PDBQT receptor file of N, H, CA, C and O in Angstrom, charges set to zero:
ATOM      1  N   MET A   1      97.718  85.935  92.789  1.00  0.00    +0.000 N 
ATOM      2  CA  MET A   1      96.564  86.457  93.496  1.00  0.00    +0.000 C 
ATOM      3  C   MET A   1      97.035  87.360  94.638  1.00  0.00    +0.000 C 
ATOM      4  O   MET A   1      97.921  86.989  95.408  1.00  0.00    +0.000 OA
ATOM      5  N   LEU A   2      96.454  88.511  94.737  1.00  0.00    +0.000 N 
ATOM      6  H   LEU A   2      95.735  88.813  94.111  1.00  0.00    +0.000 HD
ATOM      7  CA  LEU A   2      96.815  89.496  95.753  1.00  0.00    +0.000 C 
ATOM      8  C   LEU A   2      96.494  88.982  97.154  1.00  0.00    +0.000 C 
ATOM      9  O   LEU A   2      95.391  88.505  97.423  1.00  0.00    +0.000 OA
ATOM     10  N   LYS A   3      97.468  89.088  98.021  1.00  0.00    +0.000 N 
ATOM     11  H   LYS A   3      98.364  89.474  97.802  1.00  0.00    +0.000 HD
ATOM     12  CA  LYS A   3      97.261  88.754  99.433  1.00  0.00    +0.000 C 
ATOM     13  C   LYS A   3      97.011  90.063 100.175  1.00  0.00    +0.000 C 
ATOM     14  O   LYS A   3      97.944  90.739 100.609  1.00  0.00    +0.000 OA
ATOM     15  N   VAL A   4      95.728  90.404 100.310  1.00  0.00    +0.000 N 
ATOM     16  H   VAL A   4      94.970  89.854  99.957  1.00  0.00    +0.000 HD
ATOM     17  CA  VAL A   4      95.291  91.694 100.825  1.00  0.00    +0.000 C 
ATOM     18  C   VAL A   4      95.865  91.975 102.211  1.00  0.00    +0.000 C 
ATOM     19  O   VAL A   4      96.393  93.060 102.453  1.00  0.00    +0.000 OA
ATOM     20  N   SER A   5      95.768  91.020 103.109  1.00  0.00    +0.000 N 
ATOM     21  H   SER A   5      95.340  90.138 102.912  1.00  0.00    +0.000 HD
ATOM     22  CA  SER A   5      96.234  91.261 104.488  1.00  0.00    +0.000 C 
ATOM     23  C   SER A   5      97.732  91.517 104.524  1.00  0.00    +0.000 C 
ATOM     24  O   SER A   5      98.197  92.360 105.291  1.00  0.00    +0.000 OA
ATOM     25  N   ARG A   6      98.491  90.803 103.706  1.00  0.00    +0.000 N 
ATOM     26  H   ARG A   6      98.113  90.118 103.083  1.00  0.00    +0.000 HD
ATOM     27  CA  ARG A   6      99.953  90.991 103.666  1.00  0.00    +0.000 C 
ATOM     28  C   ARG A   6     100.291  92.371 103.110  1.00  0.00    +0.000 C 
ATOM     29  O   ARG A   6     101.199  93.034 103.611  1.00  0.00    +0.000 OA
ATOM     30  N   LEU A   7      99.575  92.805 102.084  1.00  0.00    +0.000 N 
ATOM     31  H   LEU A   7      98.837  92.266 101.676  1.00  0.00    +0.000 HD
ATOM     32  CA  LEU A   7      99.817  94.121 101.509  1.00  0.00    +0.000 C 
ATOM     33  C   LEU A   7      99.500  95.209 102.526  1.00  0.00    +0.000 C 
ATOM     34  O   LEU A   7     100.299  96.125 102.720  1.00  0.00    +0.000 OA
ATOM     35  N   LYS A   8      98.342  95.120 103.176  1.00  0.00    +0.000 N 
ATOM     36  H   LYS A   8      97.693  94.376 103.018  1.00  0.00    +0.000 HD
ATOM     37  CA  LYS A   8      97.954  96.135 104.160  1.00  0.00    +0.000 C 
ATOM     38  C   LYS A   8      98.954  96.193 105.307  1.00  0.00    +0.000 C 
ATOM     39  O   LYS A   8      99.313  97.277 105.767  1.00  0.00    +0.000 OA
ATOM     40  N   GLU A   9      99.401  95.039 105.765  1.00  0.00    +0.000 N 
ATOM     41  H   GLU A   9      99.109  94.158 105.392  1.00  0.00    +0.000 HD
ATOM     42  CA  GLU A   9     100.385  94.962 106.852  1.00  0.00    +0.000 C 
ATOM     43  C   GLU A   9     101.688  95.645 106.440  1.00  0.00    +0.000 C 
ATOM     44  O   GLU A   9     102.284  96.380 107.227  1.00  0.00    +0.000 OA
ATOM     45  N   THR A  10     102.122  95.402 105.222  1.00  0.00    +0.000 N 
ATOM     46  H   THR A  10     101.637  94.805 104.583  1.00  0.00    +0.000 HD
ATOM     47  CA  THR A  10     103.362  95.986 104.714  1.00  0.00    +0.000 C 
ATOM     48  C   THR A  10     103.231  97.508 104.596  1.00  0.00    +0.000 C 
ATOM     49  O   THR A  10     104.147  98.244 104.962  1.00  0.00    +0.000 OA
ATOM     50  N   ILE A  11     102.101  97.970 104.090  1.00  0.00    +0.000 N 
ATOM     51  H   ILE A  11     101.356  97.372 103.793  1.00  0.00    +0.000 HD
ATOM     52  CA  ILE A  11     101.885  99.408 103.933  1.00  0.00    +0.000 C 
ATOM     53  C   ILE A  11     101.785 100.083 105.296  1.00  0.00    +0.000 C 
ATOM     54  O   ILE A  11     102.368 101.147 105.503  1.00  0.00    +0.000 OA
ATOM     55  N   ASP A  12     101.059  99.483 106.214  1.00  0.00    +0.000 N 
ATOM     56  H   ASP A  12     100.585  98.619 106.046  1.00  0.00    +0.000 HD
ATOM     57  CA  ASP A  12     100.938 100.058 107.557  1.00  0.00    +0.000 C 
ATOM     58  C   ASP A  12     102.310 100.160 108.225  1.00  0.00    +0.000 C 
ATOM     59  O   ASP A  12     102.594 101.141 108.913  1.00  0.00    +0.000 OA
ATOM     60  N   GLY A  13     103.149  99.166 108.028  1.00  0.00    +0.000 N 
ATOM     61  H   GLY A  13     102.919  98.370 107.469  1.00  0.00    +0.000 HD
ATOM     62  CA  GLY A  13     104.485  99.169 108.614  1.00  0.00    +0.000 C 
ATOM     63  C   GLY A  13     105.441 100.144 107.957  1.00  0.00    +0.000 C 
ATOM     64  O   GLY A  13     106.465 100.497 108.542  1.00  0.00    +0.000 OA
ATOM     65  N   SER A  14     105.122 100.585 106.748  1.00  0.00    +0.000 N 
ATOM     66  H   SER A  14     104.291 100.298 106.273  1.00  0.00    +0.000 HD
ATOM     67  CA  SER A  14     106.021 101.480 106.014  1.00  0.00    +0.000 C 
ATOM     68  C   SER A  14     105.964 102.917 106.512  1.00  0.00    +0.000 C 
ATOM     69  O   SER A  14     106.913 103.681 106.337  1.00  0.00    +0.000 OA
ATOM     70  N   GLY A  15     104.843 103.284 107.137  1.00  0.00    +0.000 N 
ATOM     71  H   GLY A  15     104.071 102.664 107.280  1.00  0.00    +0.000 HD
ATOM     72  CA  GLY A  15     104.667 104.659 107.579  1.00  0.00    +0.000 C 
ATOM     73  C   GLY A  15     104.191 105.597 106.486  1.00  0.00    +0.000 C 
ATOM     74  O   GLY A  15     103.984 106.785 106.735  1.00  0.00    +0.000 OA
ATOM     75  N   LEU A  16     104.014 105.073 105.267  1.00  0.00    +0.000 N 
ATOM     76  H   LEU A  16     104.182 104.109 105.065  1.00  0.00    +0.000 HD
ATOM     77  CA  LEU A  16     103.539 105.901 104.161  1.00  0.00    +0.000 C 
ATOM     78  C   LEU A  16     102.022 106.024 104.222  1.00  0.00    +0.000 C 
ATOM     79  O   LEU A  16     101.323 105.079 104.589  1.00  0.00    +0.000 OA
ATOM     80  N   LYS A  17     101.528 107.192 103.861  1.00  0.00    +0.000 N 
ATOM     81  H   LYS A  17     102.096 107.959 103.563  1.00  0.00    +0.000 HD
ATOM     82  CA  LYS A  17     100.083 107.411 103.814  1.00  0.00    +0.000 C 
ATOM     83  C   LYS A  17      99.542 106.859 102.496  1.00  0.00    +0.000 C 
ATOM     84  O   LYS A  17     100.194 106.941 101.455  1.00  0.00    +0.000 OA
ATOM     85  N   LYS A  18      98.352 106.304 102.566  1.00  0.00    +0.000 N 
ATOM     86  H   LYS A  18      97.822 106.238 103.412  1.00  0.00    +0.000 HD
ATOM     87  CA  LYS A  18      97.746 105.712 101.376  1.00  0.00    +0.000 C 
ATOM     88  C   LYS A  18      97.470 106.749 100.299  1.00  0.00    +0.000 C 
ATOM     89  O   LYS A  18      97.518 106.435  99.110  1.00  0.00    +0.000 OA
ATOM     90  N   THR A  19      97.182 107.983 100.702  1.00  0.00    +0.000 N 
ATOM     91  H   THR A  19      97.144 108.239 101.668  1.00  0.00    +0.000 HD
ATOM     92  CA  THR A  19      96.972 109.047  99.708  1.00  0.00    +0.000 C 
ATOM     93  C   THR A  19      98.273 109.319  98.952  1.00  0.00    +0.000 C 
ATOM     94  O   THR A  19      98.245 109.578  97.749  1.00  0.00    +0.000 OA
ATOM     95  N   PHE A  20      99.412 109.263  99.649  1.00  0.00    +0.000 N 
ATOM     96  H   PHE A  20      99.434 109.053 100.626  1.00  0.00    +0.000 HD
ATOM     97  CA  PHE A  20     100.716 109.455  99.022  1.00  0.00    +0.000 C 
ATOM     98  C   PHE A  20     100.990 108.328  98.029  1.00  0.00    +0.000 C 
ATOM     99  O   PHE A  20     101.451 108.570  96.913  1.00  0.00    +0.000 OA
ATOM    100  N   ILE A  21     100.702 107.096  98.446  1.00  0.00    +0.000 N 
ATOM    101  H   ILE A  21     100.328 106.899  99.352  1.00  0.00    +0.000 HD
ATOM    102  CA  ILE A  21     100.924 105.948  97.571  1.00  0.00    +0.000 C 
ATOM    103  C   ILE A  21     100.054 106.064  96.323  1.00  0.00    +0.000 C 
ATOM    104  O   ILE A  21     100.530 105.835  95.211  1.00  0.00    +0.000 OA
ATOM    105  N   ALA A  22      98.790 106.416  96.499  1.00  0.00    +0.000 N 
ATOM    106  H   ALA A  22      98.403 106.603  97.403  1.00  0.00    +0.000 HD
ATOM    107  CA  ALA A  22      97.882 106.577  95.354  1.00  0.00    +0.000 C 
ATOM    108  C   ALA A  22      98.419 107.629  94.389  1.00  0.00    +0.000 C 
ATOM    109  O   ALA A  22      98.387 107.440  93.173  1.00  0.00    +0.000 OA
ATOM    110  N   GLU A  23      98.910 108.733  94.935  1.00  0.00    +0.000 N 
ATOM    111  H   GLU A  23      98.936 108.887  95.923  1.00  0.00    +0.000 HD
ATOM    112  CA  GLU A  23      99.468 109.797  94.093  1.00  0.00    +0.000 C 
ATOM    113  C   GLU A  23     100.662 109.284  93.298  1.00  0.00    +0.000 C 
ATOM    114  O   GLU A  23     100.779 109.566  92.105  1.00  0.00    +0.000 OA
ATOM    115  N   LYS A  24     101.552 108.532  93.950  1.00  0.00    +0.000 N 
ATOM    116  H   LYS A  24     101.457 108.303  94.919  1.00  0.00    +0.000 HD
ATOM    117  CA  LYS A  24     102.732 107.995  93.258  1.00  0.00    +0.000 C 
ATOM    118  C   LYS A  24     102.342 106.985  92.183  1.00  0.00    +0.000 C 
ATOM    119  O   LYS A  24     103.034 106.850  91.174  1.00  0.00    +0.000 OA
ATOM    120  N   LEU A  25     101.230 106.274  92.399  1.00  0.00    +0.000 N 
ATOM    121  H   LEU A  25     100.668 106.384  93.218  1.00  0.00    +0.000 HD
ATOM    122  CA  LEU A  25     100.748 105.319  91.404  1.00  0.00    +0.000 C 
ATOM    123  C   LEU A  25      99.995 106.006  90.268  1.00  0.00    +0.000 C 
ATOM    124  O   LEU A  25      99.738 105.397  89.230  1.00  0.00    +0.000 OA
ATOM    125  N   GLY A  26      99.645 107.275  90.468  1.00  0.00    +0.000 N 
ATOM    126  H   GLY A  26      99.854 107.770  91.311  1.00  0.00    +0.000 HD
ATOM    127  CA  GLY A  26      98.928 108.023  89.442  1.00  0.00    +0.000 C 
ATOM    128  C   GLY A  26      97.449 107.678  89.382  1.00  0.00    +0.000 C 
ATOM    129  O   GLY A  26      96.821 107.781  88.328  1.00  0.00    +0.000 OA
ATOM    130  N   ILE A  27      96.893 107.265  90.528  1.00  0.00    +0.000 N 
ATOM    131  H   ILE A  27      97.404 107.182  91.384  1.00  0.00    +0.000 HD
ATOM    132  CA  ILE A  27      95.479 106.921  90.586  1.00  0.00    +0.000 C 
ATOM    133  C   ILE A  27      94.825 107.647  91.755  1.00  0.00    +0.000 C 
ATOM    134  O   ILE A  27      95.507 108.181  92.631  1.00  0.00    +0.000 OA
ATOM    135  N   SER A  28      93.504 107.658  91.757  1.00  0.00    +0.000 N 
ATOM    136  H   SER A  28      92.950 107.224  91.046  1.00  0.00    +0.000 HD
ATOM    137  CA  SER A  28      92.786 108.303  92.852  1.00  0.00    +0.000 C 
ATOM    138  C   SER A  28      92.900 107.456  94.113  1.00  0.00    +0.000 C 
ATOM    139  O   SER A  28      93.241 106.275  94.058  1.00  0.00    +0.000 OA
ATOM    140  N   TYR A  29      92.609 108.081  95.247  1.00  0.00    +0.000 N 
ATOM    141  H   TYR A  29      92.332 109.041  95.291  1.00  0.00    +0.000 HD
ATOM    142  CA  TYR A  29      92.619 107.361  96.519  1.00  0.00    +0.000 C 
ATOM    143  C   TYR A  29      91.585 106.236  96.488  1.00  0.00    +0.000 C 
ATOM    144  O   TYR A  29      91.854 105.130  96.956  1.00  0.00    +0.000 OA
ATOM    145  N   GLN A  30      90.404 106.519  95.937  1.00  0.00    +0.000 N 
ATOM    146  H   GLN A  30      90.186 107.418  95.556  1.00  0.00    +0.000 HD
ATOM    147  CA  GLN A  30      89.363 105.501  95.846  1.00  0.00    +0.000 C 
ATOM    148  C   GLN A  30      89.805 104.346  94.937  1.00  0.00    +0.000 C 
ATOM    149  O   GLN A  30      89.549 103.177  95.223  1.00  0.00    +0.000 OA
ATOM    150  N   GLY A  31      90.468 104.702  93.849  1.00  0.00    +0.000 N 
ATOM    151  H   GLY A  31      90.676 105.652  93.617  1.00  0.00    +0.000 HD
ATOM    152  CA  GLY A  31      90.994 103.678  92.941  1.00  0.00    +0.000 C 
ATOM    153  C   GLY A  31      92.029 102.818  93.628  1.00  0.00    +0.000 C 
ATOM    154  O   GLY A  31      92.079 101.603  93.435  1.00  0.00    +0.000 OA
ATOM    155  N   TYR A  32      92.856 103.465  94.437  1.00  0.00    +0.000 N 
ATOM    156  H   TYR A  32      92.815 104.451  94.594  1.00  0.00    +0.000 HD
ATOM    157  CA  TYR A  32      93.861 102.719  95.194  1.00  0.00    +0.000 C 
ATOM    158  C   TYR A  32      93.186 101.750  96.169  1.00  0.00    +0.000 C 
ATOM    159  O   TYR A  32      93.579 100.587  96.258  1.00  0.00    +0.000 OA
ATOM    160  N   LEU A  33      92.181 102.222  96.895  1.00  0.00    +0.000 N 
ATOM    161  H   LEU A  33      91.862 103.167  96.823  1.00  0.00    +0.000 HD
ATOM    162  CA  LEU A  33      91.505 101.370  97.873  1.00  0.00    +0.000 C 
ATOM    163  C   LEU A  33      90.876 100.147  97.208  1.00  0.00    +0.000 C 
ATOM    164  O   LEU A  33      90.886  99.056  97.778  1.00  0.00    +0.000 OA
ATOM    165  N   LYS A  34      90.332 100.323  96.013  1.00  0.00    +0.000 N 
ATOM    166  H   LYS A  34      90.324 101.209  95.550  1.00  0.00    +0.000 HD
ATOM    167  CA  LYS A  34      89.751  99.191  95.287  1.00  0.00    +0.000 C 
ATOM    168  C   LYS A  34      90.823  98.155  94.961  1.00  0.00    +0.000 C 
ATOM    169  O   LYS A  34      90.577  96.951  95.035  1.00  0.00    +0.000 OA
ATOM    170  N   LYS A  35      91.999  98.626  94.604  1.00  0.00    +0.000 N 
ATOM    171  H   LYS A  35      92.199  99.604  94.544  1.00  0.00    +0.000 HD
ATOM    172  CA  LYS A  35      93.101  97.707  94.303  1.00  0.00    +0.000 C 
ATOM    173  C   LYS A  35      93.610  97.047  95.579  1.00  0.00    +0.000 C 
ATOM    174  O   LYS A  35      93.858  95.842  95.599  1.00  0.00    +0.000 OA
ATOM    175  N   GLU A  36      93.765  97.822  96.629  1.00  0.00    +0.000 N 
ATOM    176  H   GLU A  36      93.563  98.802  96.612  1.00  0.00    +0.000 HD
ATOM    177  CA  GLU A  36      94.270  97.287  97.892  1.00  0.00    +0.000 C 
ATOM    178  C   GLU A  36      93.326  96.219  98.458  1.00  0.00    +0.000 C 
ATOM    179  O   GLU A  36      93.772  95.257  99.082  1.00  0.00    +0.000 OA
ATOM    180  N   ASN A  37      92.042  96.394  98.238  1.00  0.00    +0.000 N 
ATOM    181  H   ASN A  37      91.679  97.176  97.731  1.00  0.00    +0.000 HD
ATOM    182  CA  ASN A  37      91.055  95.452  98.755  1.00  0.00    +0.000 C 
ATOM    183  C   ASN A  37      90.752  94.304  97.791  1.00  0.00    +0.000 C 
ATOM    184  O   ASN A  37      89.858  93.496  98.047  1.00  0.00    +0.000 OA
ATOM    185  N   GLY A  38      91.496  94.231  96.681  1.00  0.00    +0.000 N 
ATOM    186  H   GLY A  38      92.221  94.887  96.474  1.00  0.00    +0.000 HD
ATOM    187  CA  GLY A  38      91.362  93.118  95.758  1.00  0.00    +0.000 C 
ATOM    188  C   GLY A  38      90.207  93.213  94.785  1.00  0.00    +0.000 C 
ATOM    189  O   GLY A  38      89.903  92.247  94.086  1.00  0.00    +0.000 OA
ATOM    190  N   ILE A  39      89.556  94.373  94.731  1.00  0.00    +0.000 N 
ATOM    191  H   ILE A  39      89.803  95.158  95.299  1.00  0.00    +0.000 HD
ATOM    192  CA  ILE A  39      88.433  94.552  93.794  1.00  0.00    +0.000 C 
ATOM    193  C   ILE A  39      88.968  94.704  92.377  1.00  0.00    +0.000 C 
ATOM    194  O   ILE A  39      88.450  94.091  91.443  1.00  0.00    +0.000 OA
ATOM    195  N   ASN A  40      89.997  95.517  92.218  1.00  0.00    +0.000 N 
ATOM    196  H   ASN A  40      90.418  96.016  92.977  1.00  0.00    +0.000 HD
ATOM    197  CA  ASN A  40      90.682  95.700  90.938  1.00  0.00    +0.000 C 
ATOM    198  C   ASN A  40      92.119  95.228  91.101  1.00  0.00    +0.000 C 
ATOM    199  O   ASN A  40      92.647  95.205  92.213  1.00  0.00    +0.000 OA
ATOM    200  N   ASP A  41      92.750  94.851  89.998  1.00  0.00    +0.000 N 
ATOM    201  H   ASP A  41      92.321  94.869  89.095  1.00  0.00    +0.000 HD
ATOM    202  CA  ASP A  41      94.129  94.364  90.034  1.00  0.00    +0.000 C 
ATOM    203  C   ASP A  41      95.128  95.501  89.861  1.00  0.00    +0.000 C 
ATOM    204  O   ASP A  41      94.858  96.480  89.166  1.00  0.00    +0.000 OA
ATOM    205  N   PHE A  42      96.285  95.359  90.503  1.00  0.00    +0.000 N 
ATOM    206  H   PHE A  42      96.504  94.564  91.068  1.00  0.00    +0.000 HD
ATOM    207  CA  PHE A  42      97.392  96.270  90.267  1.00  0.00    +0.000 C 
ATOM    208  C   PHE A  42      98.025  95.911  88.935  1.00  0.00    +0.000 C 
ATOM    209  O   PHE A  42      98.133  94.732  88.597  1.00  0.00    +0.000 OA
ATOM    210  N   THR A  43      98.445  96.919  88.173  1.00  0.00    +0.000 N 
ATOM    211  H   THR A  43      98.357  97.876  88.448  1.00  0.00    +0.000 HD
ATOM    212  CA  THR A  43      99.168  96.670  86.928  1.00  0.00    +0.000 C 
ATOM    213  C   THR A  43     100.620  96.348  87.256  1.00  0.00    +0.000 C 
ATOM    214  O   THR A  43     101.072  96.563  88.381  1.00  0.00    +0.000 OA
ATOM    215  N   ALA A  44     101.341  95.834  86.275  1.00  0.00    +0.000 N 
ATOM    216  H   ALA A  44     100.973  95.659  85.362  1.00  0.00    +0.000 HD
ATOM    217  CA  ALA A  44     102.765  95.528  86.470  1.00  0.00    +0.000 C 
ATOM    218  C   ALA A  44     103.537  96.795  86.826  1.00  0.00    +0.000 C 
ATOM    219  O   ALA A  44     104.436  96.758  87.666  1.00  0.00    +0.000 OA
ATOM    220  N   THR A  45     103.197  97.901  86.199  1.00  0.00    +0.000 N 
ATOM    221  H   THR A  45     102.467  97.931  85.516  1.00  0.00    +0.000 HD
ATOM    222  CA  THR A  45     103.867  99.173  86.494  1.00  0.00    +0.000 C 
ATOM    223  C   THR A  45     103.591  99.601  87.924  1.00  0.00    +0.000 C 
ATOM    224  O   THR A  45     104.499 100.055  88.620  1.00  0.00    +0.000 OA
ATOM    225  N   GLU A  46     102.359  99.465  88.368  1.00  0.00    +0.000 N 
ATOM    226  H   GLU A  46     101.621  99.096  87.803  1.00  0.00    +0.000 HD
ATOM    227  CA  GLU A  46     102.006  99.840  89.744  1.00  0.00    +0.000 C 
ATOM    228  C   GLU A  46     102.727  98.953  90.759  1.00  0.00    +0.000 C 
ATOM    229  O   GLU A  46     103.169  99.431  91.803  1.00  0.00    +0.000 OA
ATOM    230  N   ILE A  47     102.842  97.670  90.451  1.00  0.00    +0.000 N 
ATOM    231  H   ILE A  47     102.483  97.281  89.602  1.00  0.00    +0.000 HD
ATOM    232  CA  ILE A  47     103.566  96.762  91.348  1.00  0.00    +0.000 C 
ATOM    233  C   ILE A  47     105.029  97.171  91.428  1.00  0.00    +0.000 C 
ATOM    234  O   ILE A  47     105.625  97.127  92.504  1.00  0.00    +0.000 OA
ATOM    235  N   SER A  48     105.608  97.563  90.312  1.00  0.00    +0.000 N 
ATOM    236  H   SER A  48     105.123  97.598  89.438  1.00  0.00    +0.000 HD
ATOM    237  CA  SER A  48     106.999  98.014  90.298  1.00  0.00    +0.000 C 
ATOM    238  C   SER A  48     107.180  99.274  91.152  1.00  0.00    +0.000 C 
ATOM    239  O   SER A  48     108.161  99.394  91.887  1.00  0.00    +0.000 OA
ATOM    240  N   ILE A  49     106.246 100.197  91.053  1.00  0.00    +0.000 N 
ATOM    241  H   ILE A  49     105.449 100.100  90.457  1.00  0.00    +0.000 HD
ATOM    242  CA  ILE A  49     106.299 101.421  91.853  1.00  0.00    +0.000 C 
ATOM    243  C   ILE A  49     106.159 101.085  93.336  1.00  0.00    +0.000 C 
ATOM    244  O   ILE A  49     106.888 101.625  94.168  1.00  0.00    +0.000 OA
ATOM    245  N   LEU A  50     105.227 100.195  93.666  1.00  0.00    +0.000 N 
ATOM    246  H   LEU A  50     104.635  99.756  92.990  1.00  0.00    +0.000 HD
ATOM    247  CA  LEU A  50     105.052  99.778  95.057  1.00  0.00    +0.000 C 
ATOM    248  C   LEU A  50     106.304  99.082  95.586  1.00  0.00    +0.000 C 
ATOM    249  O   LEU A  50     106.681  99.263  96.744  1.00  0.00    +0.000 OA
ATOM    250  N   LYS A  51     106.939  98.295  94.739  1.00  0.00    +0.000 N 
ATOM    251  H   LYS A  51     106.633  98.148  93.798  1.00  0.00    +0.000 HD
ATOM    252  CA  LYS A  51     108.177  97.607  95.140  1.00  0.00    +0.000 C 
ATOM    253  C   LYS A  51     109.220  98.632  95.569  1.00  0.00    +0.000 C 
ATOM    254  O   LYS A  51     109.885  98.460  96.590  1.00  0.00    +0.000 OA
ATOM    255  N   ASP A  52     109.359  99.692  94.791  1.00  0.00    +0.000 N 
ATOM    256  H   ASP A  52     108.819  99.833  93.961  1.00  0.00    +0.000 HD
ATOM    257  CA  ASP A  52     110.327 100.738  95.123  1.00  0.00    +0.000 C 
ATOM    258  C   ASP A  52     109.906 101.530  96.356  1.00  0.00    +0.000 C 
ATOM    259  O   ASP A  52     110.723 101.769  97.244  1.00  0.00    +0.000 OA
ATOM    260  N   LEU A  53     108.653 101.936  96.419  1.00  0.00    +0.000 N 
ATOM    261  H   LEU A  53     107.988 101.742  95.698  1.00  0.00    +0.000 HD
ATOM    262  CA  LEU A  53     108.161 102.737  97.543  1.00  0.00    +0.000 C 
ATOM    263  C   LEU A  53     108.279 101.999  98.878  1.00  0.00    +0.000 C 
ATOM    264  O   LEU A  53     108.671 102.576  99.892  1.00  0.00    +0.000 OA
ATOM    265  N   LEU A  54     107.931 100.717  98.851  1.00  0.00    +0.000 N 
ATOM    266  H   LEU A  54     107.613 100.249  98.027  1.00  0.00    +0.000 HD
ATOM    267  CA  LEU A  54     107.889  99.932 100.081  1.00  0.00    +0.000 C 
ATOM    268  C   LEU A  54     109.192  99.175 100.338  1.00  0.00    +0.000 C 
ATOM    269  O   LEU A  54     109.332  98.471 101.338  1.00  0.00    +0.000 OA
ATOM    270  N   LYS A  55     110.151  99.338  99.406  1.00  0.00    +0.000 N 
ATOM    271  H   LYS A  55     110.038  99.910  98.594  1.00  0.00    +0.000 HD
ATOM    272  CA  LYS A  55     111.451  98.663  99.516  1.00  0.00    +0.000 C 
ATOM    273  C   LYS A  55     111.283  97.147  99.673  1.00  0.00    +0.000 C 
ATOM    274  O   LYS A  55     111.836  96.527 100.581  1.00  0.00    +0.000 OA
ATOM    275  N   LEU A  56     110.502  96.578  98.755  1.00  0.00    +0.000 N 
ATOM    276  H   LEU A  56     110.052  97.081  98.017  1.00  0.00    +0.000 HD
ATOM    277  CA  LEU A  56     110.210  95.153  98.783  1.00  0.00    +0.000 C 
ATOM    278  C   LEU A  56     111.258  94.360  98.008  1.00  0.00    +0.000 C 
ATOM    279  O   LEU A  56     111.768  94.823  96.987  1.00  0.00    +0.000 OA
ATOM    280  N   SER A  57     111.570  93.187  98.488  1.00  0.00    +0.000 N 
ATOM    281  H   SER A  57     111.156  92.811  99.317  1.00  0.00    +0.000 HD
ATOM    282  CA  SER A  57     112.428  92.272  97.742  1.00  0.00    +0.000 C 
ATOM    283  C   SER A  57     111.580  91.579  96.675  1.00  0.00    +0.000 C 
ATOM    284  O   SER A  57     110.351  91.645  96.708  1.00  0.00    +0.000 OA
ATOM    285  N   ASN A  58     112.248  90.916  95.732  1.00  0.00    +0.000 N 
ATOM    286  H   ASN A  58     113.246  90.862  95.706  1.00  0.00    +0.000 HD
ATOM    287  CA  ASN A  58     111.510  90.166  94.715  1.00  0.00    +0.000 C 
ATOM    288  C   ASN A  58     110.661  89.073  95.360  1.00  0.00    +0.000 C 
ATOM    289  O   ASN A  58     109.549  88.797  94.909  1.00  0.00    +0.000 OA
ATOM    290  N   LYS A  59     111.188  88.453  96.413  1.00  0.00    +0.000 N 
ATOM    291  H   LYS A  59     112.091  88.677  96.779  1.00  0.00    +0.000 HD
ATOM    292  CA  LYS A  59     110.440  87.409  97.122  1.00  0.00    +0.000 C 
ATOM    293  C   LYS A  59     109.173  87.985  97.742  1.00  0.00    +0.000 C 
ATOM    294  O   LYS A  59     108.108  87.374  97.655  1.00  0.00    +0.000 OA
ATOM    295  N   GLU A  60     109.277  89.160  98.371  1.00  0.00    +0.000 N 
ATOM    296  H   GLU A  60     110.142  89.657  98.442  1.00  0.00    +0.000 HD
ATOM    297  CA  GLU A  60     108.111  89.795  98.983  1.00  0.00    +0.000 C 
ATOM    298  C   GLU A  60     107.063  90.169  97.926  1.00  0.00    +0.000 C 
ATOM    299  O   GLU A  60     105.862  90.024  98.153  1.00  0.00    +0.000 OA
ATOM    300  N   VAL A  61     107.531  90.649  96.779  1.00  0.00    +0.000 N 
ATOM    301  H   VAL A  61     108.507  90.767  96.594  1.00  0.00    +0.000 HD
ATOM    302  CA  VAL A  61     106.603  90.979  95.689  1.00  0.00    +0.000 C 
ATOM    303  C   VAL A  61     105.842  89.724  95.271  1.00  0.00    +0.000 C 
ATOM    304  O   VAL A  61     104.626  89.759  95.089  1.00  0.00    +0.000 OA
ATOM    305  N   SER A  62     106.559  88.627  95.122  1.00  0.00    +0.000 N 
ATOM    306  H   SER A  62     107.548  88.599  95.270  1.00  0.00    +0.000 HD
ATOM    307  CA  SER A  62     105.909  87.367  94.751  1.00  0.00    +0.000 C 
ATOM    308  C   SER A  62     104.914  86.918  95.807  1.00  0.00    +0.000 C 
ATOM    309  O   SER A  62     103.815  86.470  95.481  1.00  0.00    +0.000 OA
ATOM    310  N   GLU A  63     105.298  87.037  97.072  1.00  0.00    +0.000 N 
ATOM    311  H   GLU A  63     106.191  87.401  97.336  1.00  0.00    +0.000 HD
ATOM    312  CA  GLU A  63     104.412  86.618  98.158  1.00  0.00    +0.000 C 
ATOM    313  C   GLU A  63     103.137  87.450  98.235  1.00  0.00    +0.000 C 
ATOM    314  O   GLU A  63     102.083  86.933  98.606  1.00  0.00    +0.000 OA
ATOM    315  N   ILE A  64     103.222  88.724  97.891  1.00  0.00    +0.000 N 
ATOM    316  H   ILE A  64     104.078  89.144  97.589  1.00  0.00    +0.000 HD
ATOM    317  CA  ILE A  64     102.069  89.611  97.994  1.00  0.00    +0.000 C 
ATOM    318  C   ILE A  64     101.202  89.579  96.731  1.00  0.00    +0.000 C 
ATOM    319  O   ILE A  64      99.979  89.480  96.820  1.00  0.00    +0.000 OA
ATOM    320  N   PHE A  65     101.828  89.662  95.572  1.00  0.00    +0.000 N 
ATOM    321  H   PHE A  65     102.822  89.743  95.500  1.00  0.00    +0.000 HD
ATOM    322  CA  PHE A  65     101.080  89.893  94.337  1.00  0.00    +0.000 C 
ATOM    323  C   PHE A  65     100.853  88.666  93.464  1.00  0.00    +0.000 C 
ATOM    324  O   PHE A  65     100.014  88.712  92.564  1.00  0.00    +0.000 OA
ATOM    325  N   LEU A  66     101.570  87.571  93.697  1.00  0.00    +0.000 N 
ATOM    326  H   LEU A  66     102.252  87.533  94.427  1.00  0.00    +0.000 HD
ATOM    327  CA  LEU A  66     101.422  86.400  92.815  1.00  0.00    +0.000 C 
ATOM    328  C   LEU A  66     100.827  85.222  93.522  1.00  0.00    +0.000 C 
ATOM    329  O   LEU A  66     100.641  84.167  92.915  1.00  0.00    +0.000 OA
TER     330      LEU A  66
């Protein structure tokens, strides 16, 4: 289950813009916001891209997305 607050905190701390992240995920900004807010789920591919973009460890990925 997505931990929305942990994800937002991690993204805010990364300095990356959400529009940039959405572009790297290949989705619209609105689509990204729906995923970030837990309305829609991130795919495994999107989680992998976020892991690389945000430089997350496997433990952090588990804490945020599982």
